C-alpha positions as CSV (number, residue, x, y, z in Angstrom):
1,M,0.0,0.0,0.0
2,S,1.0,3.5,-0.6
3,A,1.8,5.9,2.1
4,Q,-1.1,8.2,1.2
5,R,-3.5,5.2,1.3
6,L,-2.3,4.2,4.8
7,L,-2.6,7.9,5.9
8,A,-6.3,8.0,4.5
9,L,-7.1,4.8,6.3
10,S,-5.7,6.0,9.6
11,D,-7.8,9.3,9.2
12,V,-10.9,7.2,8.7
13,G,-9.9,5.3,11.8
14,V,-9.3,8.4,13.8
15,A,-12.6,9.9,12.6
16,R,-14.5,6.6,13.5
17,Y,-12.8,6.5,16.9
18,A,-13.8,10.1,17.5
19,I,-17.5,9.4,16.7
20,W,-17.5,6.2,18.8
21,S,-15.9,8.1,21.6
22,A,-18.5,10.9,21.5
23,R,-21.4,8.4,21.4
24,Y,-19.8,6.4,24.3
25,Q,-19.6,9.6,26.4
26,M,-23.1,10.6,25.5
27,Y,-24.4,7.2,26.5
28,W,-22.8,7.3,29.9
29,D,-23.9,10.9,30.4
30,I,-27.5,9.8,29.8
31,E,-27.0,6.6,31.9
32,H,-25.9,8.6,34.9
33,L,-28.7,11.1,34.8
34,P,-31.1,10.9,37.9
35,T,-34.2,8.8,37.2
36,W,-36.5,10.7,39.6
37,P,-35.6,14.4,39.4
38,V,-38.4,15.3,41.9
39,D,-37.9,16.6,45.4
40,T,-38.5,14.5,48.5
41,R,-42.0,15.9,49.3
42,T,-43.3,15.0,45.9
43,W,-41.7,11.5,46.1
44,R,-43.4,11.0,49.5
45,R,-46.7,12.0,48.1
46,F,-46.3,9.4,45.3
47,A,-45.4,6.8,47.8
48,L,-48.5,7.5,49.9
49,N,-50.8,7.6,47.1
50,N,-49.5,4.3,45.8
51,L,-49.9,2.7,49.3
52,A,-53.5,4.0,49.2
53,L,-54.0,2.2,45.9
54,L,-52.6,-1.1,47.2
55,L,-54.4,-1.3,50.5
56,P,-57.6,-2.6,49.1
57,L,-55.8,-5.3,47.1
58,A,-53.7,-6.3,50.1
59,S,-56.7,-6.4,52.3
60,R,-58.4,-8.7,49.8
61,V,-55.4,-11.0,49.5
62,V,-55.0,-11.3,53.3
63,G,-58.8,-11.7,53.7
64,A,-59.3,-8.6,55.9
65,E,-62.0,-7.0,53.7
66,T,-64.6,-8.8,55.8
67,V,-63.1,-7.6,59.1
68,L,-62.6,-4.1,57.7
69,G,-66.1,-4.1,56.2
70,G,-67.6,-5.1,59.6
71,I,-65.6,-2.3,61.4
72,L,-66.9,0.3,58.9
73,K,-70.4,-1.0,59.1
74,Q,-70.4,-0.7,62.9
75,M,-68.9,2.9,62.7
76,G,-71.7,3.8,60.2
77,E,-74.4,2.5,62.7
78,V,-72.8,4.3,65.6
79,F,-72.7,7.6,63.8
80,K,-76.2,7.2,62.5
81,Q,-77.8,6.9,65.9
82,P,-79.1,10.0,67.4
83,P,-77.3,11.1,70.6
84,A,-79.2,9.8,73.6
């Protein structure tokens, strides 16, 4: 091969490496971004809302909906009665 051909190939290799290096750096910059850029107060609100959504399912799985239903029914009857 001629010297010019080798120089041209090395320039292509350098260009490819520069492109690869830039993409590699961009990938890791994105990879290290925070996944939840929200403050702690908002994160806690999300957690409490998710807990409120899961409570009925958890009570049904455990079988506590009958106990909870009985408690709520008794409370409803207590509050319906006129004061004596």
